LUMDOLUM-853722 format. One record per residue: x, y, z of N, C-alpha, C in turn. Coordinates in steps of 0.001 Angstrom, whole numbers, plus 524288, in hexadecimal, padded with zeros to 5 digits. Each point is the difference from the previous one (the first is absolute). Layout:
BEGIN
XYZXYZXYZ...
//
This chain:
BEGIN
1C43ED4688FB410801557FC337FBFA805E07FF2A7FFD6801827FB127FED0805937FEBE7FFFA802EC8035E7FC2A7FD98800ED7FB66802948031B7FBEB8019080556802007FC5E80295802C8801248053F801DB804547FFF4804108004B7FBB980318804277FF9C803DB805497FFAE7FD6E800617FCAF7FC04804F37FF7E7FD298016E805197FD5D7FC24802867FD8C800FE804F97FD4E801C88041F803D97FD8B7FFF4804A28016F803E3803F3805A77FF52801AD8018F7FB09800A9805757FEF780170803B1802037FBCD7FE987FF097FB1E80341801DD7FBAB8004B805E17FFFF7FB8680290800AA7FFE1805B67FFF3803428023B8046B7FF867FD93804A880302801D48047F805CF7FF687FF018017B7FB8D7FDB6805887FF1A7FEE280213803F37FC227FCE08010E7FBE9801AB803D87FC1780069805628026A7FC528014980375800258051280298804F68009980334801547FBE4802F5804C58002080325804BE8008D7FC777FFCB7FD537FB8680453800557FC4B800C08058C7FE1E7FBB5802817FE8E80053805597FE06801AA803CB8044E7FE417FF03804DE801748037F80444805D37FFB48012A802417FB767FEE1805967FF7A800E78032E802B67FBCD7FDB4800B17FB88802CE8021F7FB7D8025280565800F57FCED803D1802188022F80532800B4804B380019803A47FFBE7FD088045B8044A8001F803B4804F77FDD07FD887FF437FC027FCAB804967FDDF7FD5D8020E803D67FC077FC738028B7FD5880198803A57FBEF803178048D8023D7FEDF80177804F1802BA8046A80263805CD7FEE0800B1801527FB0180047805787FE94800BB802FD7FFA37FAE47FD2E800E47FBAF802887FFAC7FAE18012A805777FE0C804B3801317FE8B801328053C7FE057FCA78014F7FB557FE5B804F47FFB87FC90801B87FBCC802877FF767FAA7805448005C7FFD9802977FFCD7FAEE8015F7FA757FE5E7FE9A7FC36803368013E7FA9A7FEBC7FB4E7FD7C7FD547FF618010F7FAF47FB7A7FE147FD0D7FFDB7FA167FFD3804837FD8C7FF418001F7FA4E7FF947FE207FD70805018014D802598048D7FE437FDD5805007FA1D80065800807FDE4804747FE597FA54800A6800227FD447FBFA7FC96802097FF467FB587FDB47FC347FC62800497FA8580243804867FEC780257800AF7FACC802487FC277FF1A804757FF4080402803357FC497FF91804527FA7F7FF2A7FE007FE76803027FBFC7FACB7FF717FDC47FF387FA917FDAA804187FDF77FD747FFA47FACB7FDB97FF427FBDC8043A802B9800BB804797FF607FC50804567FA74800238021A7FDE3804CA8007E7FAA780088801F27FC1B7FD687FC55800B1800EB7FAEC7FC817FD9D7FC338007B7FA1080024804B77FE1F800CF800CB7FA5E8005F7FD4A7FDAC804B780058802C1804707FD527FE38804BF7FA1C7FFF77FF3C7FDEF8041A7FD807FA57800407FF027FE4E7FB657FC9B803057FEEB7FBE27FEA87FBAF7FC7C800247FAC9802DD803EB7FF5A8036B800717FB2A803067FB5C7FF52803A47FE57804588027F7FB8B7FFC2803937FB017FE977FD257FF36802457FB5C7FB567FEC37FCF1800017FA407FE578049A7FE107FE63800617FA867FE6C7FEE97FC63804958023C801468048E7FF237FCDB804AC7FA4D7FFEE801867FD7D804B07FFD67FA6C8005D8013C7FCCE7FC977FC5C801388002E7FAEA7FD197FCEB7FC2D800977FA318011F804BC7FE3980128800EE7FA80801167FD107FE41804DF7FFF38035A804107FD1C7FEB3804BB7FA287FFAD7FEEC7FE14803A47FCC27FA707FFFF7FEB97FE837FB057FD1B803477FE6F7FC3F7FEE17FB467FD0B8002C7FB3480385803B67FFE0803928007B7FB8B803877FB457FF8E803987FDED8047B801A47FB8A80004803997FACA7FF807FD278000E8008D7FAD57FB287FF8F7FD0F7FC168042A80185801A3804DA800367FCB08043A801D17FB3C800A57FC837FB75800968026D7FB22800E07FD337FCD880406803067FC378026E7FD5C7FCC9803ED802887FBA87FD77803287FE9480294804347FC0D7FDFA8038C7FA95801B07FE2B7FDD57FD347FC2A7FAC7801287FE0D7FC1D7FC67802C07FC1780227802AB7FC267FCB9802B17FD8B7FBFF7FC547FF007FB5B802067FE217FBAB7FCC57FAD4801357FD517FCB880341802547FAEB801237FDAE80079802DD7FAC78049C802467FEFC800D3802DA7FB1A802AA7FCB57FBCF8015D7FB3180131802827FCA37FC1D7FC027FE937FBC480144801427FB307FC757FF0B7FBAC7FBB4804077FF768002380416803477FBEE804047FFE28019E8048F7FC897FC1B802F47FE3D800E8804C27FCF87FEEF804A480394803C180398800557FF9480473803928007B805107FCEB7FBFA8033D80023800268052B7FD91800A0804478041A7FDA57FF348047080042803A9804617FEFA7FCD7804EC8025280197804457FF197FD6C805067FC6980380803357FB647FE1A8012C7FC2A80323802D58016D80055805C280175804AF8018F8017F80117805677FC9680466802107FFCB800A4805227FD1A80475802288021A805257FDD87FC9D803CC7FF2C8019B805147FDD88043880292803508000A7FEB6804F9803EA8024D80381805667FD957FF45800357FB7B7FD79804FE7FD4F7FF3980226801947FAA980266804897FFCE8018E802517FB078056F7FE1D7FE637FFF37FBB37FD25804D77FDE87FDC87FF3A7FF617FA24804408004D7FD267FFDB7FF9C7FA4E804EA7FD0F7FE3D7FF8F7FCF87FBDC804777FD0D7FDF58018E802257FAA7804C9801BB7FF898021E801AF7FAF7802587FB4A7FD3D7FE887FF367FB088022F7FBA87FD0180221802097FAD0804217FD6A7FE26802A8801967FB30800BF7FB3B7FC837FE908008A7FB098002E7FBA87FC4C8044A800AF7FBE5801517FB9D7FD878030A7FFAB7FB1E805DC800B6800A4801F180065804BD8059880068800BB8026D7FA9D8008D804F47FFCB801B48035A80491800E2801B68026B7FAD6800BF8053B80023800DE802F57FB2E80461803F4800D3803DA800207FC7580452803C18008B7FE0E805A6800268026580316803517FF2A805AD8004E7FACC801948027C7FCAD7FC4B801717FB2680192802A67FF1A7FCF880518801167FAE8800007FF3A7FCFB804D2803498022C8046E804EF8012E7FEED8035B802058042B7FE338055D801DF7FDB28032E7FC857FE07805198019B7FB157FF77803527FCA67FC417FEA67FB707FEEB8034C801D27FE4B80566803D47FC878002A802127FE23804FD8023B8047D8033C80299803A27FD628024280477802C07FBC48035C802867FBD1801027FD1D7FBA9803248021B7FD717FD358049A7FF2B7FAE97FF737FD9D7FD00804438038580000804D38050D7FF7B7FF30803A27FFF98046B7FFFD80543802CF7FFFA8043F7FD037FFE180537802587FB2F800C58036A7FBC17FD547FE9B7FB1A80096802DA7FEDB7FB76803B4803D67FC7A800927FF8A7FB91803947FB147FCC77FEDE7FF527FE907FB007FB657FD1A7FE46801AF7FADA7FD8A7FD297FBDB80142800B77FAF67FD707FB7A7FF2C7FC37801357FE167FB537FC0E7FF317FBF88005D7FA707FDF07FCB47FED27FC2C7FFE67FACE7FDAB801008007C7FA23803C67FCFF7FE07801A1800477FA8D7FE9C7FADF7FD387FCB0800607FBFD7FEAA7FB687FCE5803937FFE17FB418037F7FC23800038044B7FFEB7FC3F7FF047FC4F7FB74801E6801887FB677FFE67FCB87FB59804F37FCA87FFF17FF4B7FAF57FF16804627FC5D8006A8049F801637FC9C7FF11801537FB0F804638012D7FC8B802C580503801A07FD3B8038C802AC8028C804B9801EF8035B7FED7804C97FE597FC4280328803477FE4880464805067FD967FDED7FF777FCD67FBE98049A7FD8D7FDA9803BB804147FDCC7FDD78041C7FD8F803418040D7FD928023B803DF803EF7FD4A800AD8046A8019F803F4803DB800227FDAF80580803307FC02800DA7FFFF7FD5F8051980194803868048780395803A77FF13801B78036C8043F7FB8480362801F47FCAC801CA7FC797FB858032D801997FC0E7FCBD803107FF337FB267FE5D7FC717FC8E802E4801FA7FF2480590805107FF2D80082802487FF57805347FF6A80501803378009A804727FD617FF9980504802B77FA87800D5802357FC0A7FE567FD147FA9A80079801DC7FF4F7FCE980508801AD7FB24800037FF4B7FC9F8048F8036E801C180486804CE801A67FED880385801D58041B7FDDC804D3802B27FCB6803057FD497FD9480498802577FB497FEBE8035C7FEBB7FAFC8008A7FB9C7FE788034D7FAC57FFFE7FD3D800108008A7FAD17FB248000B7FD097FE577FA6E7FEA77FB1B7FF797FE7F7FDC97FAE87FEB97FFFC7FF497FA13800CF7FB2A7FE51800327FEC57FA6C7FB987FC477FE9B7FD6C8010E7FB8F7FBF27FC947FDFF801247FE617FA697FD1D7FC2C7FE23800A47FDB37FAD67FC6E802C27FC1C802398019C7FB7C7FCF7802B77FBF9800C67FD5E7FAAC801017FAEF8000A801107FCA17FB7980555801207FD8F8017B7FC9E7FC74805258006C7FD9280018803FC7FB8A7FC097FFEB7FC9C7FFFF803467FB577FC1A804888001A7FC5F7FFF6803C07FBE0803F58002D7FC767FFA47FB337FEA77FB3B7FE7D7FC867FF377FB927FA4D80093801A37FCC6801D47FC487FA6A8009D800FB7FCBE7FB987FD9A801FB7FD777FBFA7FCCE7FC3D7FD247FF1A7FB00803277FC6B7FCD17FE1D7FE9E7FB36802CE804977FC378001C800C67FD9080482804337FC39800B57FDB77FAE380202801A47FBA47FDAF7FE457FAF980217802C07FEF7805307FE997FBBE802838020D7FEE98053C805EB7FFA380015802337FD7C7FBF9805B17FF627FFCF802B58054A7FF757FDEE803627FC988025A8052A7FF3E7FF5580362804DB7FB6A7FFB7802697FF10802FF804CA803A37FE3E8045A800DE7FAE38005A8038A7FDE7803F5805808021D7FF3A801C2800327FB14805358021F7FEF18004C805B2801B07FC2C8031A7FE6C7FFFA805968012A8005E80110805D87FD327FCF8803117FFC3800F5805A0804717FD40802E0800937FAEC7FF13803F07FD03802EA8058E801D37FECD800FF801427FB178053C801C07FE7680149805458028E7FC098034980085800DD805178027C800F57FF6C805D27FCD27FCC380296800E27FF098058F8056C7FDD0800ED801BC7FC8A7FC81805277FD97800988045F804007FF6E7FFAC8037A7FC1680436803CF7FF3880018803F88046D7FB73801588021F7FFCF8038C8047B802BC7FD7D804AC7FEDB7FAFD800F1802697FD5B80472805DB7FF457FF348018A7FE837FB448058F7FF427FEEA8030A805168008E7FD77804557FE93802B08050E800018000280292805527FB927FFCC802B77FF6C802F5804E37FFA37FC9B804DB7FF087FAF07FF427FF517FC948047D7FA7C7FFE48021C7FC5F802B87FD707FAA18005D801ED7FC5A7FC947FCCE7FCE37FCD5802A97FBF17FCDC7FD767FAD9802F3800957FE088021E7FBB27FB3580314800487FB3F7FCC97FE737FB9E801048028A7FB0D7FD9E7FE827FBEF8043D7FEE0801EF804987FE677FCA3804477FE50800408005F7FA0F7FB85800B47FD837FFDB800297FA4E7FC69804607FE25801C2802CC7FC057FCBB803F07FD777FFF57FEE57FA1F7FB5B7FF337FDC67FFB37FEE17FA6180123804D27FCB4802F07FF767FBD4801048046E7FC817FAE9802647FE017FFAB80524800547FB61802C07FE2E7FB2A7FEFE8033B800877FD12804477FB737FEAB803277FC5A7FC3A7FD4D801E37FD547FBEA7FCB97FC5F7FD027FF3C7FAF9803217FB127FE89800BB7FEBB7FBA8803747FED47FAE97FD247FF2F800337FADD7FDE37FB677FD4B8036C7FDFA7FB9180514800CD800598036B7FE137FBC2803687FB67801B07FE947FD8D8045B802AB7FB3D801A3803DE8009D80472802628048F80087804108008D8040B7FDAD8004C8057D7FB96802AA800987FD9D800708052C7FDF17FAB3801D07FDB97FD097FC647FE127FAD3801688046F7FC98802168047A800377FD53804797FCEA801D2801F58020780546800568052B80090801E38024C804E07FC7E7FE8E804987FAE88003A7FF317FC597FEAE80438800747FA438017D800727FC987FC1F800947FA6E8011D805207FED7802CF803CA8036D7FF41805177FF668029380040802F2805307FB878020B801C27FF7A8029280522802C68054080061800FA802857FB84801E38055A8002D7FB8780394801A9801478043D8029E7FC26804118011F8001A803D37FB757FB82800D47FD947FFA9803587FB647FF0680592801D3803C8803627FF2E7FFB28055D801E47FE9B803AC7FB817FB68802558005C7FE51803DF7FC2D800ED805728024C7FC72803AD7FF3B800CA805468020B7FAB8802CC800767FFEC80405803347FB4880333800A3800CF805877FDED804F48019A7FF5280147805277FDD5804037FF4F7FBAB7FE69801567FB388036F7FF717FB7780203805607FE5E80514800C5800628024F805087FE8B7FFC4800ED7FA1D7FF8B7FBC17FCF780039800487FA418050B802907FE208042F7FF708030A804F8802687FE7D8023F7FDAE7FB077FE677FB387FEAA801D67FD887FB327FE3F802F67FB1C7FBCD8032E800747FE11803047FB848020B805967FFF3803788014E803BC802668052B800517FBD98045B7FFF47FC8A80012803EF7FBB6803C27FFFC801928057A801B4804C9800A5801E0801AF804DE802628001E7FF54805E48037C802C8802A1800CB7FF3E8059B7FB0A8012D8031A7FD61804517FEE07FB4480176802E87FBB87FBF57FF4E7FF377FE2F7FB257FBFA7FC157FEF9801557FAD48029D804FF7FEAD80008801C67FB308027F7FE9A8000C805D28011C8045D8028B7FEC78007E805967FA1B7FFDD800E17FD19802AF7FCA77FA4880003800737FDD37FA7B7FF678021C7FD027FC567FE337FAAA7FF25800887FCB1804EB8041A800D9802E8800E97FCF8804C77FC1D80179804407FF4680504800CF7FCFD801B88048E7FA197FFE87FF2C7FE407FFAA7FB2B7FA59800017FF1E7FD6D7FB00801FB803107FBCA8008F7FDCB7FB2280210802ED7FDFF804CB8036B8032B80240803157FE4A804827FC857FF40804C38012C7FBF08030C7FCF07FED2804A9803547FCBD803BC7FEAB7FFDF8050D802DE7FCA4803A87FFFB7FA517FE2E804907FD92800208007D7FAA17FE2C800C07FF9F7FA26800CC804737FD66800788001D7FA5A805577FE537FE0F8001E7FEA67FAFC804D17FE637FD57800C68038E7FB4B80459802BB7FFD380127803C67FBD9803837FD807FBEB7FE6B800727FB09803147FDEF7FBAB803348044D7FD6E805327FF3F7FFF680395803417FD13803F47FC737FD4380394802487FD19803D77FCEA7FD1D8057A80242800C0803BA7FC84801208057B801A28002B802E17FE327FB217FD5E7FCF37FCA18027E7FE097FB4D7FC5D800157FB59801F07FDF47FBA57FCD67FF8A7FB558002C804AB7FC5F8033E803DE8011D8003F8049E7FCA7801CE804C7802FD7FEED8048A7FDD980177804F0802737FC7E800FE804AF8023E80023804A77FCF6800B9804C68012E80541802A58016E803D87FCD8801528051D8022E7FB568027F802BF7FB437FF537FDE97FB6380246802827FEF67FD6B80545800BD7FAE7800497FF527FD36804F2803E2802008040B804D4800BA7FE5980409801DA803937FEDF8058F801DC7FDD78033D7FC957FE948054F801907FB5C80005803BC7FC587FC797FF157FB287FFFB80313800A77FD688054B803797FC2B8006F800507FCC8804B7800CB8031D8050F80390803C88004380084802F9804E47FAF4802C8801907FD298021C7FC317FB10802A48012A7FBD67FC1B801B87FFEB7FB727FD977FC527FBE480196800E47FE8B805B2804EB7FF34801658015C7FE988055E7FE658045B803C180161804D57FEA77FECF804778035C7FA2080097800D07FCFC7FF597FBD77FA57800BF8006A7FD807FBB080345801B17FB2F7FF477FDE77FBC98033D8012E80103805C2804BD801A2801208016D800F7805757FCE88048F8024C7FEFC803F47FCD87FCEB8046C801EE7FA677FE60801427FE427FBB67FD9C7FAC57FDF28010A7FFFE7FBE880451804847FF318026A800507FC708046F801237FA5A7FEA9801AC7FEF57FB37801107FA9B7FE61805707FE3C801B38006D7FAE0800F8804FE7FD62800A3800A67FC217FB86804E27FEC97FEA6801177FCAA7FB868017E7FA85801C97FDDF7FC127FD50801117FA8F801568012B7FCF47FB058027B7FB83800A3800BF7FC667FBA37FB1A7FCA37FF6D7FFA97FD227FBC17FB7B7FC977FF2F7FF8F7FBD280444804277FD35801727FF6D7FC36804497FE328029080514801F3804AB801237FE50802B7804BC7FA31801597FFAB7FE3A801AB7FB697FA7E8015B7FF427FC8B7FB3B800D18018A7FB947FDDA7FCEF7FB3780097800027FE26805AA80459800AF802A78004E7FE798057D7FC7F8036D803617FFBD805117FEC87FC7980384802D57FA597FE2E7FF747FE8B7FE5F7FB457FAB07FE227FF1B7FEF27FB0F80316803B87FC6C8000A7FF527FB24802E07FF5D8010F805D480301803AF802147FF9580160805877FAC18028F801297FE2E8034D7FC5B7FAFA8029D800AD7FB937FC00800168003F7FC2A7FC847FBFD7FBF37FFDA800197FCBC804F6804A77FED580200800847FCF6804D97FDBF8030680491800ED8052E800187FDE580340804367FA09800097FFDA7FDC2800707FB437FA537FFFD7FF777FDCA7FABB801E0802A27FBC77FE7B7FE287FAC6801808002B7FF5D805ED80431801FE80268800777FF90805B07FBB980307802D17FEA5804A67FDD67FBE18032A8025C7FABD7FD377FFB57FF157FD5A7FB7F7FB1E7FD267FF697FFB57FB6F803CC
//
């Protein structure tokens, strides 16, 4: 996908930047604090410039996710794949959120995992740097409405909730998303009908951590694995409140999936795997 290519270039550039830092620092006397500070400020300035440039390029290219056409307007809870094809998609809702989104990103980076983040529009507006950080890390972004309301919305209100969120995501990160997750998984309050008519892919889940109810770390992990299966979609939250239990559980969740032979994919990758599997079956027939 084009998005991952751009993100990879950004990551490589940042890596090269950081690798250059130690060699430069060695030439600075240890007692010269002002020189160290000046060097760090230059590095931070370069990083900010690179992120801004990446965002402008993304907006100019109109980057979008490669979702197979058969899933446009469809509702997806799980992607049925052969049992031998052990892949799982980690998804996080309600961000971006101070003090938790960046920690989730850190854990995912340490484990070389890409995930899918369903963002609330007003949170993107309030925390634009975190939204950019998610996309710059190569993760996928989806629409989770502007206000996260549960009550019934007429067509005009539903359009605002969805279209306004897609717009702020694109303005902030340069990404045009066509993935949508309804707040609370509610299907009949008007937002899903509008999303389907607008050809969004409605992404639900097959494993609910219930981390929003703070069940305890052990129960949270149990909730995920009791229904986990190849092609499954795991629901967790990086925003919307105290996510300390999610942060504690996530490394163990990752470790346990890997011990069972699973690989991690984003939602577009999962849908593409299904499309390829269906094409292979059709060719065999």
